C-alpha positions as CSV (number, residue, x, y, z in Angstrom):
1,M,-36.9,49.7,-34.2
2,G,-36.7,46.0,-35.0
3,P,-36.9,44.8,-38.6
4,I,-38.6,41.5,-37.9
5,N,-42.0,41.8,-36.2
6,T,-44.2,39.5,-38.2
7,L,-44.0,36.1,-39.9
8,D,-44.0,37.9,-43.3
9,D,-41.0,40.0,-42.2
10,L,-39.2,36.8,-41.2
11,I,-40.0,35.1,-44.6
12,D,-38.9,38.2,-46.4
13,M,-35.7,38.3,-44.4
14,L,-34.9,34.6,-45.2
15,R,-35.6,35.2,-48.9
16,R,-33.3,38.2,-49.0
17,R,-30.5,36.5,-47.0
18,A,-30.8,33.1,-48.7
19,R,-27.4,33.3,-50.2
20,L,-25.7,34.1,-46.8
21,I,-27.6,31.3,-45.0
22,L,-26.9,28.8,-47.8
23,F,-23.2,29.8,-47.8
24,V,-22.8,29.4,-44.0
25,T,-24.8,26.2,-44.0
26,L,-22.7,24.6,-46.7
27,L,-19.4,25.8,-45.1
28,G,-20.4,24.5,-41.6
29,S,-21.7,21.2,-43.0
30,V,-18.4,20.6,-44.8
31,F,-16.5,21.3,-41.6
32,S,-18.8,19.2,-39.5
33,L,-18.5,16.3,-42.0
34,L,-14.7,16.6,-42.0
35,F,-14.6,16.7,-38.2
36,A,-16.9,13.7,-37.9
37,L,-14.7,11.7,-40.3
38,S,-11.6,12.6,-38.3
39,Q,-13.0,11.2,-35.1
40,K,-12.0,7.7,-34.2
41,H,-14.2,5.2,-32.5
42,L,-13.3,4.0,-29.0
43,Y,-14.4,0.5,-27.7
44,S,-14.7,-0.2,-24.1
45,A,-14.3,-3.6,-22.3
46,T,-14.7,-4.3,-18.6
47,E,-13.6,-7.3,-16.5
48,V,-15.0,-7.7,-13.0
49,I,-13.0,-9.4,-10.2
50,Q,-14.6,-10.6,-7.0
51,I,-12.6,-10.4,-3.7
52,A,-13.6,-13.6,-1.9
53,R,-13.2,-13.9,1.9
54,P,-10.7,-16.4,3.4
55,M,-11.9,-20.0,3.3
56,I,-10.6,-20.6,6.8
57,A,-11.8,-18.4,9.6
58,N,-9.3,-16.1,11.3
59,D,-10.3,-17.6,14.6
60,L,-9.0,-21.0,13.5
61,A,-6.0,-19.9,11.5
62,P,-5.2,-16.1,11.7
63,S,-3.7,-14.7,8.6
64,T,-0.4,-12.9,8.8
65,V,-1.4,-10.6,6.0
66,A,-2.9,-7.7,7.9
67,G,-4.6,-4.5,6.6
68,S,-7.8,-3.8,4.7
69,S,-8.3,-5.1,1.1
70,A,-8.8,-1.5,-0.1
71,R,-5.3,-0.6,1.0
72,R,-3.8,-3.7,-0.5
73,L,-5.6,-3.2,-3.8
74,Q,-4.4,0.4,-3.8
75,L,-0.8,-0.7,-3.5
76,I,-1.4,-3.3,-6.2
77,E,-2.8,-0.6,-8.5
78,Q,0.2,1.6,-7.9
79,R,2.5,-1.3,-8.9
80,L,0.3,-2.2,-11.8
81,M,0.3,1.3,-13.3
82,T,4.0,1.9,-13.1
83,R,5.8,3.1,-16.2
84,G,7.7,-0.1,-16.8
85,S,4.6,-2.3,-16.5
86,L,2.5,-0.1,-18.8
87,L,5.3,0.0,-21.5
88,E,5.5,-3.7,-21.3
89,I,1.8,-4.1,-22.0
90,I,1.9,-1.5,-24.8
91,G,4.7,-3.4,-26.5
92,A,3.1,-6.8,-26.0
93,Y,-0.2,-5.8,-27.7
94,N,1.3,-3.3,-30.1
95,L,-0.9,-0.5,-28.8
96,Y,-1.0,3.0,-30.4
97,A,0.9,1.7,-33.4
98,E,-0.8,4.5,-35.4
99,F,1.2,7.0,-33.4
100,P,4.8,6.1,-34.1
101,D,6.1,9.5,-33.1
102,L,4.8,9.4,-29.6
103,K,7.4,9.3,-26.8
104,P,7.3,6.7,-24.1
105,S,6.0,9.2,-21.5
106,E,3.2,10.2,-23.9
107,L,2.3,6.6,-24.5
108,V,2.1,6.0,-20.8
109,D,0.0,9.1,-20.2
110,R,-2.4,8.1,-23.0
111,F,-2.7,4.5,-21.6
112,R,-3.4,5.7,-18.1
113,K,-6.2,7.9,-19.3
114,A,-7.7,5.0,-21.2
115,V,-7.8,2.7,-18.2
116,K,-10.0,2.9,-15.2
117,I,-9.9,0.7,-12.1
118,E,-12.8,1.0,-9.6
119,G,-13.6,-0.9,-6.4
120,V,-17.0,-1.4,-4.9
121,A,-17.0,-1.4,-1.1
122,A,-18.5,-4.4,0.7
123,A,-21.6,-4.0,2.9
124,R,-20.8,-2.7,6.4
125,E,-21.1,-4.8,9.4
126,G,-22.4,-2.5,12.1
127,Y,-21.5,1.2,11.9
128,S,-17.8,0.9,11.1
129,D,-16.2,0.7,7.7
130,D,-13.4,-1.9,7.7
131,G,-12.2,-1.0,4.2
132,T,-13.2,-4.3,2.6
133,V,-13.7,-4.3,-1.2
134,A,-16.2,-6.7,-2.6
135,V,-15.8,-6.2,-6.4
136,L,-13.1,-4.7,-8.5
137,S,-13.8,-3.6,-12.1
138,I,-11.1,-2.9,-14.7
139,T,-12.2,-0.9,-17.8
140,A,-10.1,-0.3,-20.9
141,E,-11.0,2.0,-23.8
142,M,-9.1,1.4,-27.1
143,P,-9.6,2.3,-30.7
144,I,-9.8,-1.4,-31.6
145,A,-12.3,-3.7,-30.0
146,A,-9.9,-6.6,-29.7
147,Q,-7.3,-4.4,-28.0
148,A,-9.8,-3.2,-25.4
149,Q,-10.7,-6.8,-24.5
150,Q,-7.0,-7.9,-24.4
151,V,-5.9,-4.9,-22.2
152,A,-8.8,-5.4,-19.7
153,S,-8.0,-9.2,-19.5
154,E,-4.2,-8.5,-19.1
155,L,-4.7,-6.0,-16.4
156,S,-7.0,-8.3,-14.6
157,R,-4.5,-11.2,-14.8
158,R,-1.7,-9.0,-13.6
159,T,-3.8,-7.7,-10.7
160,I,-4.6,-11.3,-9.5
161,A,-1.0,-12.3,-9.9
162,L,0.3,-9.3,-8.0
163,S,-2.3,-10.0,-5.2
164,V,-1.2,-13.6,-4.8
165,N,2.5,-12.8,-5.0
166,S,2.2,-9.9,-2.6
167,R,0.3,-12.0,0.0
168,I,2.8,-14.9,-0.3
169,E,5.8,-12.5,-0.1
170,Q,4.3,-10.8,3.0
171,A,3.6,-14.2,4.7
172,R,7.1,-15.4,3.8
173,E,8.8,-12.2,5.2
174,T,6.7,-12.5,8.4
175,L,7.9,-16.1,8.8
176,A,11.5,-15.2,8.1
177,F,11.4,-12.4,10.7
178,F,10.0,-14.5,13.5
179,S,12.3,-17.4,12.7
180,A,15.3,-15.1,12.8
181,Q,14.1,-13.7,16.1
182,E,13.6,-17.2,17.5
183,E,17.1,-18.2,16.5
184,E,18.6,-15.1,18.0
185,L,16.8,-15.6,21.3
186,S,17.8,-19.3,21.3
187,A,21.4,-18.3,20.9
188,E,21.1,-15.8,23.7
189,M,19.6,-18.5,25.9
190,D,22.4,-20.9,25.2
191,T,25.0,-18.2,26.0
192,L,23.3,-17.3,29.2
193,E,23.0,-21.0,30.3
194,A,26.7,-21.4,29.6
195,Q,27.5,-18.4,31.8
196,I,25.3,-19.8,34.6
197,A,27.0,-23.2,34.4
198,E,30.5,-21.6,34.5
199,F,29.5,-19.5,37.4
200,R,28.1,-22.5,39.3
201,N,31.3,-24.4,38.7
202,E,33.4,-21.6,40.0
203,N,31.2,-21.2,43.1
204,Y,30.1,-24.7,43.7
205,L,29.9,-24.3,47.4
206,A,27.8,-21.2,47.0
207,L,25.0,-23.0,45.2
208,P,21.5,-22.3,46.4
209,G,20.5,-24.6,49.4
210,S,24.1,-25.3,50.6
211,V,24.3,-22.6,53.3
212,E,22.8,-24.8,56.0
213,F,24.9,-27.7,54.8
214,R,28.1,-25.6,55.2
215,R,27.1,-24.5,58.6
216,R,26.5,-28.1,59.8
217,E,29.8,-29.0,58.4
218,I,31.5,-26.2,60.2
219,G,29.9,-27.5,63.4
220,N,31.2,-31.0,62.8
221,L,34.6,-29.6,62.1
222,N,34.5,-27.7,65.4
223,Q,33.7,-31.0,67.2
224,A,36.5,-32.8,65.4
225,L,38.9,-30.1,66.3
226,L,37.8,-30.3,69.9
227,L,38.4,-34.0,70.0
228,L,41.8,-33.6,68.4
229,D,42.7,-30.9,70.9
230,R,41.7,-33.3,73.8
231,E,43.8,-36.1,72.3
232,I,46.8,-33.8,71.9
233,I,46.5,-32.8,75.5
234,L,46.3,-36.4,76.6
235,V,49.4,-37.3,74.5
236,N,51.3,-34.4,76.0
237,R,50.5,-35.5,79.5
238,E,51.5,-39.0,78.7
239,A,54.8,-37.7,77.4
240,E,55.4,-35.9,80.6
241,D,54.6,-39.0,82.6
242,V,56.9,-41.1,80.5
243,Q,59.8,-38.7,81.2
244,R,59.2,-38.9,84.9
245,T,58.6,-42.6,85.4
246,E,60.4,-44.5,82.7
247,R,64.0,-45.2,82.1
248,R,65.9,-43.1,79.7
249,A,66.0,-45.6,76.9
250,T,62.3,-46.6,77.3
251,A,61.3,-43.0,77.7
252,K,63.2,-42.0,74.6
253,R,61.5,-44.8,72.5
254,K,58.0,-43.9,73.9
255,Q,58.7,-40.2,73.4
256,E,59.4,-40.8,69.7
257,D,56.1,-42.6,69.3
258,L,54.2,-39.9,71.1
259,D,55.9,-37.2,69.0
260,E,54.8,-39.0,65.9
261,Q,51.3,-39.2,67.2
262,L,51.4,-35.5,68.0
263,A,52.7,-34.6,64.5
264,T,49.9,-36.7,62.9
265,M,47.2,-35.1,65.0
266,S,48.6,-31.6,64.3
267,A,48.4,-32.3,60.6
268,Q,44.9,-33.5,61.0
269,R,44.0,-30.4,63.0
270,Q,45.5,-28.1,60.4
271,L,43.6,-29.8,57.6
272,L,40.3,-29.5,59.6
273,Q,41.1,-25.9,60.4
274,D,41.8,-25.1,56.7
275,R,38.5,-26.7,55.7
276,K,36.7,-24.7,58.3
277,S,38.3,-21.4,57.1
278,D,37.2,-22.2,53.5
279,L,33.6,-22.8,54.6
280,E,33.6,-19.7,56.7
281,N,34.9,-17.6,53.8
282,S,32.2,-19.1,51.5
283,L,29.6,-18.1,54.0
284,N,30.9,-14.6,53.9
285,T,30.6,-14.4,50.1
286,S,27.2,-16.1,49.6
287,P,25.0,-12.9,49.6
288,E,26.9,-11.6,46.5
289,I,26.6,-15.0,44.8
290,E,22.9,-15.2,45.6
291,R,22.4,-11.8,44.1
292,K,24.3,-12.8,40.9
293,L,22.3,-16.0,40.7
294,G,19.0,-13.9,41.1
295,V,20.1,-11.7,38.2
296,Y,20.8,-14.8,36.0
297,D,17.4,-16.2,37.0
298,R,15.5,-13.1,36.0
299,Q,17.4,-12.9,32.6
300,T,16.5,-16.6,32.1
301,R,12.8,-16.1,32.7
302,L,12.7,-13.0,30.5
303,L,14.5,-14.7,27.6
304,R,12.3,-17.8,28.0
305,S,9.1,-15.8,27.9
306,Q,10.3,-13.9,24.8
307,L,11.3,-17.2,23.2
308,D,7.8,-18.6,23.9
309,V,6.2,-15.6,22.2
310,M,8.4,-15.8,19.2
311,S,7.8,-19.6,18.9
312,T,4.1,-19.0,18.9
313,H,4.3,-16.2,16.3
314,R,6.6,-18.3,14.1
315,A,4.2,-21.3,14.2
316,E,1.3,-18.9,13.3
317,A,3.4,-17.5,10.4
318,E,4.1,-21.0,9.1
319,V,0.4,-21.8,9.1
320,G,-0.3,-18.4,7.4
321,L,2.3,-19.2,4.7
322,R,0.8,-22.6,4.1
323,I,-2.7,-21.0,3.7
324,E,-1.4,-18.5,1.2
325,N,0.5,-21.1,-0.8
326,A,-2.7,-23.2,-0.9
327,R,-4.7,-20.2,-2.0
328,Q,-7.0,-20.6,1.0
329,G,-6.8,-16.9,2.1
330,E,-8.4,-13.9,0.6
331,N,-8.7,-14.7,-3.1
332,L,-9.4,-12.7,-6.3
333,T,-11.6,-14.4,-8.8
334,V,-12.8,-13.3,-12.2
335,I,-16.6,-13.4,-12.2
336,E,-17.2,-11.6,-15.5
337,A,-14.5,-11.8,-18.2
338,A,-14.0,-9.0,-20.6
339,A,-16.2,-9.5,-23.7
340,L,-15.4,-8.3,-27.2
341,P,-17.3,-5.0,-27.5
342,D,-19.8,-4.9,-30.3
343,F,-20.4,-1.2,-30.6
344,P,-18.1,1.8,-29.9
345,V,-18.8,4.0,-26.8
346,T,-18.1,7.2,-28.6
347,G,-20.9,9.1,-30.5
348,G,-21.9,8.2,-34.0
349,R,-20.3,10.0,-36.9
350,K,-23.6,10.5,-38.7
351,R,-25.2,12.0,-35.7
352,M,-22.2,14.4,-35.3
353,A,-22.4,15.4,-39.0
354,V,-26.2,16.0,-38.8
355,L,-25.8,18.0,-35.6
356,G,-23.1,20.1,-37.3
357,G,-25.4,20.7,-40.2
358,I,-28.3,21.8,-37.9
359,L,-25.9,24.1,-36.0
360,S,-24.7,25.6,-39.4
361,I,-28.2,26.4,-40.4
362,A,-28.9,28.0,-37.1
363,L,-25.6,30.0,-37.4
364,G,-26.6,31.1,-40.9
365,V,-30.0,32.3,-39.7
366,A,-28.4,34.1,-36.8
367,L,-25.9,35.9,-39.1
368,A,-28.8,36.9,-41.4
369,F,-30.7,38.3,-38.4
370,W,-27.6,40.1,-37.2
371,A,-27.2,41.6,-40.7
372,E,-30.8,42.9,-40.6
373,L,-30.2,44.4,-37.2
374,R,-27.1,46.3,-38.5
375,N,-29.3,47.8,-41.3
376,P,-32.8,48.4,-39.9
377,V,-34.6,49.7,-43.1
378,I,-38.3,50.1,-43.5
379,R,-39.0,48.0,-46.6
380,T,-42.8,47.8,-46.9
381,A,-45.8,50.0,-46.5
382,A,-47.1,47.8,-43.7
383,Q,-43.8,48.3,-41.8
384,M,-44.1,52.1,-42.2
385,K,-47.7,52.2,-41.1
386,R,-46.9,50.0,-38.1
387,E,-43.8,52.0,-37.1
388,L,-44.9,55.6,-38.0
389,G,-48.7,55.4,-38.1
390,F,-49.5,56.6,-41.7
391,N,-49.5,55.1,-45.2
392,P,-46.7,56.0,-47.7
393,V,-47.6,57.9,-50.9
394,V,-44.7,56.8,-53.1
395,M,-41.4,54.8,-52.7
396,I,-38.2,56.4,-54.0
397,P,-35.1,54.3,-54.3
398,Y,-31.9,55.6,-52.8
399,L,-29.2,56.4,-55.4
400,D,-25.6,57.2,-54.4
401,P,-23.5,58.4,-57.3
402,T,-20.2,57.8,-55.5
403,P,-19.0,54.2,-55.3
404,P,-18.8,53.3,-51.7
405,K,-15.8,51.5,-50.1
406,I,-17.0,48.0,-49.2
407,S,-15.1,45.7,-46.8
408,F,-14.7,42.0,-47.3
409,W,-17.4,41.2,-44.7
410,R,-19.7,43.8,-46.3
411,R,-19.2,42.1,-49.7
412,I,-20.2,38.7,-48.2
413,M,-23.3,40.4,-46.7
414,Q,-24.2,42.0,-50.0
415,W,-23.6,38.7,-51.8
416,G,-25.9,37.0,-49.3
417,N,-28.4,39.8,-49.9
418,G,-28.4,39.2,-53.6
419,S,-28.3,42.2,-55.9
420,T,-30.6,44.3,-53.6
421,P,-29.4,47.9,-53.2
422,K,-28.1,49.1,-49.9
423,G,-31.4,50.7,-49.0
424,G,-34.0,53.2,-50.0
425,S,-36.0,56.1,-48.7
426,V,-39.7,55.8,-48.3
427,A,-42.0,58.9,-48.7
C-alpha cells in the first residue's frame, strides 16, 4: 500500500518532511560548496610538431639513419620521459611547489600523468603502412597557465634536440664503423701483399709463366753439355796422339796445356750440370708453388671485393653525416607553438556547486519518500476510501502512554516530520 498516489499526497508529504529535506539540502550544499572550492583548475597547452620528409631524395643520397619515424619518436619519447630528465624540468620551472612534501618518485609520476604525447600517422602509400608519422602533438596540463605553456614548449624543444642529436650520432657511428672496417681490410691487404712478395722472392724461378722458360734453358744446357763433352773427347784424343808422336819434352809441355783445357772444360761442365739440376728441381716443385699462388690470388680477390664494398659504404656514410649536419634529412619543425591558455580545462566551480545543491535536494526528497515508505499510514479520508472502499466516520488519534525508545536516526526523521505524532488510527 503506497502512501503517495496523487499530487495532493506528494504535496502533503513534502510539507510534512520539509525539515528533513531542508536539512539534507543545506548539508549537501555546504559539502558541495567546500568540495568545489577545494578543486584546483588545470590549464592545458599543446604544441604541434611536423615531421618533414628529407629535402634530398634517398635515390640521390641515401640516408644512413634507417627505421620508421614512429620507432625513432618512440625511442625519443622514452629518453625524454626518463626520471632524470623530468626532475630537471620540474626543478627548472619550479613545478608542484605547492606540494613540498612530495618525494621525487611522486613528482615524476604526477608529471607523467600531466603530459601526453601523441603522433598522427601519415597517409599510406598503397596498402602498406611504413610507420611514418606526420604530426606530433605534445600536451601539458598544469595548475598554472604559464607553466602549461612552458612545459609544452620545453618538451617540444627537447624532442627536436633529441631527434637531431640521435640522427647525427647514428650517422657518425655508422661512418666510424665503416671507416674502421675499411682500415682493417686495408691492413689485411697490405699484410697479404707483403706475404706474396716474400713468397715470390723466395721462389723467383717458380713465378707464373717461367716454366717454359726453364724448360728451354734446360734444353740449351743439354746442348752446351753435349758440346763440352765432344770437346773433352777431342782433347783426350789429342793428348793420346801427342804421347805417341811427340818427343818427351814436347809431349810433356803439350800435355800440360791439354790438361789445363780439360780442367777448364770440366769446371764448365760441372757449372752447367748444377744449373741444370737446379732447374729440374724447380720444375718438380712448381705445382705446389702454383697452388700456393692460387690461394694467395683468391685471398687477394676476396679482400679487394670486401674493401670495395666498405669503401662504398663509407662514402655513403660520409654523405649521410653531411646531410644530417646540414639538417637536410628528416626534420622536426614546430608548426603550432604552445599558446598561453585562457580558460581552464577542468569544470567550473559554480557549476559543480549548483550540481551538488540539486543532488542534495534530490537526496532530501528521496530520504523523505523513504521515510514515508517505512511508515505507510492512511492519513486522509480520501486515502481510506481509495484503499478500503468506504468513508471513515471519525478519526481517533493514537496515544501511547509509554515513552518509546527512539534512535538517533528516528529522532532526525521525527525532527524532519515536525511535531507530528507517530501515527493514528482511522475509524
